[in-house]
C-alpha positions in Angstrom: 0.2 55.8 4.9 3.5 56.1 6.5 6.3 54.2 5.5 6.8 52.5 8.8 4.9 52.0 11.9 7.4 52.0 14.9 6.8 50.2 17.7 10.2 49.5 18.8 10.6 52.1 21.2 11.8 49.7 24.1 15.0 49.1 22.1 15.7 52.8 20.7 13.2 55.3 20.6 12.2 56.9 17.3 11.9 59.9 16.5 14.0 62.0 18.7 12.5 65.3 19.3 13.9 67.9 16.5 15.6 69.8 19.1 18.1 66.9 19.7 18.9 66.4 16.3 19.3 70.4 15.5 21.6 70.8 18.8 23.7 67.9 18.1 24.3 68.9 14.7 25.2 72.4 15.7 27.2 71.9 18.8 29.4 69.4 17.1 29.9 71.7 14.1 30.8 74.5 16.5 32.2 73.1 19.6 33.5 69.8 18.3 36.7 69.8 20.1 38.2 67.9 23.4 36.4 69.3 26.4 38.5 69.5 29.4 41.9 68.9 28.0 42.8 72.6 26.1 42.2 76.1 27.5 40.9 77.7 24.7 37.5 79.2 24.4 36.0 76.2 22.5 37.2 73.5 25.1 36.1 75.5 27.9 32.7 75.7 26.5 32.2 72.3 25.5 33.3 71.2 28.9 30.4 73.7 30.3 28.1 72.1 28.2 28.9 68.8 29.8 28.9 70.1 33.4 25.5 71.7 32.6 24.4 68.1 31.2 25.5 66.4 34.7 23.4 69.1 36.7 20.3 68.4 34.4 20.5 64.6 34.8 20.9 64.8 38.6 17.8 67.0 38.9 16.0 64.8 36.5 16.8 61.6 38.5 15.8 63.0 41.9 19.5 63.0 42.7 20.8 65.7 45.3 24.5 64.8 45.2 27.4 66.4 43.7 26.9 66.5 40.0 30.4 65.4 39.4 29.2 61.9 40.5 26.9 62.0 37.3 28.9 60.2 34.8 29.1 59.3 31.1 30.0 56.0 29.8 29.1 54.1 26.4 26.0 52.7 27.2 24.1 51.2 30.3 25.7 47.4 29.8 29.0 49.5 29.9 28.3 51.3 33.0 26.7 48.0 34.5 29.8 46.0 33.9 31.9 48.9 35.7 29.9 49.2 38.7 29.8 45.7 39.4 33.6 45.0 38.6 34.5 48.1 40.6 32.4 46.5 43.9 32.3 43.0 43.8 35.4 41.0 45.3 35.7 37.2 45.8 33.5 35.8 48.6 30.9 38.6 48.2 27.2 37.6 47.4 25.0 39.3 45.2 21.1 39.6 44.6 19.5 39.8 41.3 16.3 38.9 39.6 15.0 36.8 36.9 13.3 39.9 35.4 17.0 41.1 34.3 18.7 42.0 31.1 21.9 40.2 29.8 23.6 43.3 31.1 23.0 42.0 34.4 22.5 38.4 34.0 25.9 37.5 32.0 27.9 39.7 34.4 26.5 38.0 37.3 27.0 34.6 35.9 30.7 35.3 35.0 31.3 36.8 38.8 29.9 33.4 39.8 31.7 31.0 37.4 34.9 33.0 37.4 35.3 35.1 40.7 33.7 33.3 43.7 31.2 35.6 44.0 27.6 33.8 45.1 24.6 34.8 43.0 20.7 34.5 44.5 18.1 35.0 41.4 14.9 36.4 43.0 11.8 35.1 40.9 8.6 36.7 39.7 4.8 36.4 39.4 3.0 35.5 36.4 2.6 39.0 35.6 6.5 39.8 36.3 6.5 41.5 39.4 8.9 40.9 42.3 8.3 40.5 45.7 10.3 43.1 47.5 10.1 40.7 50.6 11.8 38.0 49.0 14.8 40.3 48.4 14.8 40.9 52.3 14.7 37.2 52.9 18.0 36.4 50.8 20.0 39.2 52.0 23.2 37.7 53.6 26.1 39.3 55.7 28.2 39.4 52.8 25.8 40.7 50.5 27.3 43.4 48.3 24.8 44.5 45.7 21.4 44.2 44.9 20.6 44.9 41.1 17.1 45.3 40.1 15.6 46.2 36.7 13.4 48.9 37.2 11.0 47.8 34.3 11.1 44.8 32.5 11.9 45.1 28.6 10.0 42.1 28.1 6.6 42.5 30.1 6.7 45.9 31.0 6.3 45.4 34.8 7.3 48.1 36.8 8.7 47.2 40.0 8.5 49.0 43.5 12.0 50.5 43.4 10.8 52.7 46.7 10.1 49.6 48.7 13.2 47.5 47.5 15.4 50.3 48.3 14.3 50.9 52.1 14.8 47.3 52.4 18.2 47.4 51.2 19.1 50.7 53.1 18.7 49.0 56.2 21.7 46.5 55.2 25.4 47.0 54.1 24.7 46.4 50.7 24.1 48.8 47.7 20.9 49.2 45.7 21.6 49.3 42.0 18.6 50.2 40.0 18.9 49.6 36.1 16.8 52.6 34.4 17.0 51.5 30.8 13.2 51.1 30.6 12.1 53.9 32.8 14.6 57.0 32.4 12.5 59.4 30.6 9.4 57.4 31.2 8.2 57.7 34.5 9.7 59.9 37.1 12.5 58.3 39.3 13.3 59.8 42.9 17.0 58.3 43.5 17.5 59.8 46.7 14.0 59.3 48.2 14.1 55.6 47.1 17.6 55.0 48.5 19.2 54.1 45.3 23.0 54.1 45.6 23.7 53.9 41.9 21.5 54.5 39.1 22.3 53.1 35.6 20.9 54.8 32.5 21.0 54.7 29.0 20.7 57.6 26.4 19.0 56.4 23.3 15.7 55.0 24.9 13.3 57.2 26.9 15.9 60.1 27.5 15.7 60.6 23.9 19.2 60.8 23.0 21.7 58.9 20.3 23.1 55.5 20.7 26.5 55.3 22.1 25.9 57.2 25.5 24.9 56.5 28.9 26.3 56.2 32.5 25.5 56.2 36.0 24.7 58.3 39.0 26.6 57.4 42.1 25.3 58.4 45.6 27.9 59.6 48.3 29.7 57.4 50.2 29.6 54.6 47.4 33.1 54.0 45.9 33.7 52.0 42.8 37.2 51.2 41.5 38.0 52.6 38.0 37.2 50.3 35.6 39.3 51.7 33.2 42.8 53.8 33.5 44.2 56.5 31.2 43.9 60.1 30.2 41.7 62.6 32.0 42.8 65.9 31.3 43.6 66.2 35.0 46.8 65.9 37.3 48.4 64.3 34.3 51.5 64.1 36.7 50.1 61.4 38.8 50.9 57.7 37.8 47.5 56.5 39.0 44.0 57.3 37.8 42.4 60.1 40.0 40.3 59.2 42.8 37.6 62.0 42.5 34.5 61.8 40.1 34.0 62.0 37.3 37.6 61.1 36.5 37.3 58.1 38.5 34.8 56.5 36.2 35.8 58.5 33.0 38.7 58.0 30.7 39.7 59.5 27.4 37.7 61.4 25.1 34.1 62.0 25.8 31.3 61.4 23.2 30.9 65.2 22.9 27.8 64.4 20.2 25.9 62.1 22.4 26.4 64.0 25.4 25.0 67.4 23.6 21.9 65.0 22.4 21.0 64.1 26.2 21.4 68.0 27.0 19.3 69.1 24.3 16.5 66.5 25.2 16.7 67.6 29.0 15.8 71.0 27.8 13.2 69.5 25.6 11.7 67.3 28.8 11.7 70.8 30.6 9.4 73.0 28.0 7.1 70.0 27.8 6.8 69.8 31.3 5.9 73.8 31.6 3.3 73.2 28.8 1.8 70.3 31.0 1.6 71.6 34.6 4.7 72.7 35.6 5.1 76.8 36.4 6.8 78.9 34.0 9.4 79.3 36.9 9.7 75.9 38.1 12.9 74.2 38.6 14.6 71.8 35.9 13.7 68.9 38.0 9.9 70.1 38.5 9.3 70.7 35.1 10.7 67.5 33.9 8.5 65.6 36.7 5.3 67.1 34.8 6.6 66.0 31.3 7.2 62.3 32.6 3.9 62.3 34.0 2.2 63.6 30.8 4.5 61.2 28.9 3.6 58.1 30.8 0.0 58.7 30.6 0.3 59.1 26.8 2.1 56.1 26.8 0.1 54.1 28.7 -2.9 55.0 26.9 -1.7 53.6 23.9 -0.7 50.2 25.5 -4.0 49.8 27.2 -5.6 50.3 23.6 -3.2 47.5 22.3 -3.5 45.2 25.3 -7.7 45.6 24.9 -7.7 44.9 21.2 -5.1 42.1 21.0 -6.9 40.4 24.1 -10.0 40.6 21.7 -8.5 38.4 19.1 -8.7 34.9 19.0 -5.3 33.3 18.9 -3.6 36.1 20.3 -1.9 35.8 23.9 -1.0 38.7 26.0 1.9 38.5 28.6 2.6 40.6 31.4 0.8 42.9 33.8 -2.9 43.2 33.9 -4.9 46.4 33.1 -4.3 48.7 35.8 -0.8 47.2 37.3 2.2 49.3 37.5 3.9 49.3 34.0 5.8 51.0 31.3 4.4 50.7 27.6 6.2 47.6 26.6 3.6 44.7 25.6 4.5 41.2 24.6 2.5 38.9 22.7 2.8 35.5 20.5 -0.1 34.7 18.1 -1.3 30.8 18.0 2.0 28.4 17.7 3.6 30.7 15.2 7.4 31.3 16.3 7.7 35.0 17.1 10.7 35.7 14.8 8.0 34.8 11.9 5.4 36.8 13.1 7.9 39.8 13.4 9.1 39.3 10.1 5.6 39.0 8.4 4.8 42.3 10.5 7.5 43.8 8.9 7.0 42.9 5.4 3.7 42.8 5.0 2.3 45.6 7.1 5.5 47.9 7.7 5.0 47.3 11.7 8.5 47.4 13.1 8.5 45.4 16.4 11.4 43.4 18.2 10.7 39.4 18.4 12.9 37.0 20.2 14.3 36.6 23.6 15.0 40.4 24.2 18.5 39.5 25.8 16.4 38.6 28.8 16.2 34.6 28.7 14.9 34.2 32.4 12.1 36.0 31.5 11.1 34.2 28.7 11.7 30.8 30.6 9.4 32.3 33.5 6.7 33.1 30.6 7.3 29.7 29.1 7.7 31.5 25.7 11.4 30.2 24.8 9.7 27.2 22.4 8.6 30.1 20.3 11.5 31.6 20.3 10.3 34.2 22.7 7.5 37.0 22.1 6.7 39.6 19.6 7.2 43.0 21.4 5.4 46.2 21.0 6.5 48.9 22.5 4.7 52.4 22.0 6.3 55.5 22.4 5.4 59.4 23.2 5.2 59.9 19.4 3.2 56.7 18.6 -0.2 58.2 17.2 -3.5 56.6 16.4 -2.4 55.7 12.7 0.2 53.5 14.2 -2.3 51.9 16.8 -4.8 51.3 13.7 -2.1 49.5 11.8 -0.8 47.4 14.4 -4.0 46.2 15.3 -5.0 45.4 12.0 -1.8 43.8 11.3 -1.9 41.3 14.3 -5.7 40.7 13.5 -4.8 39.9 10.1 -2.0 37.2 11.0 -4.4 35.7 13.7 -7.3 35.0 11.3 -4.8 33.9 8.3 
């Protein structure tokens, strides 16, 4: 038996690929210096690793722009706040969906209350899908941004980003895609989909550590600097540099976090070359093959859970039907038990790690009608979820439902 059966990958993936742990430790020990600040060899090599990571992430996300426009931050919430505060002005209009995480909901609420920005909130159907036509109908002459959560962190429903991007591209608005639940899980084609800003976090599907995230900003999209300060370049200037990445990055980088993303990107490419990509394929091509394999594995685990849970009396499964576009995230409730009570019992009695509650996405739970049960119990399989994990999860849910 395992000590724990981990199904909280929608919050943070665990474990990480072994090369991620190794490279973070090795690089921080050997190159734990300020990159881009000093001219000595260690600093130059640290900066080279960061530049390489920007280039790999650009290919990974289907971004053909300048790698300098691949930027780093503390996490996705940090980047989302930066892009919204850097683009919105009083009198602007923004469109979001009711499937958003609080990293979008709360900034939107504050802009609406405090900064005279009007907000349209697009609903979803009972399975968690947003109709792109509803977004088209809501665009106004002063619409500045359209923000969409690529996949729900509650239901797992995967939105049609390409269709939404096509609609937004015909307007003056910018399309901002929250990829927290899809980066490293499904292939993303930023340029082909018309995404203007892609926000990502490192600690989920990208298999990096906590404390690192960022955004990719398309050419022609300009964002006011979210902070000002030291950049290591043009120090004589009294103002923040206009050019990327310095426009968006201030102070010392999270070098261990970027090293983790660097190692994970190489792991993705290696995995892709063992699952369909040619040995001489590009980084982007190899990673696309890896993501297709990962997505297939995760969907198989989710379908197993979905079928098993649906067959247990007293268990309600939320979200997409089998065959609809989704990621591995799966939410359930057991009879009328509060979600937090179920989560505690799964952990204490069965060593099954899940995420009960409202998942920082209260609008989704209002749509589902699950607020009275304190939300749902979320199972999120990952690439390293195995048959033993699945068996334990099903037996644990059956035990609670039958007790």
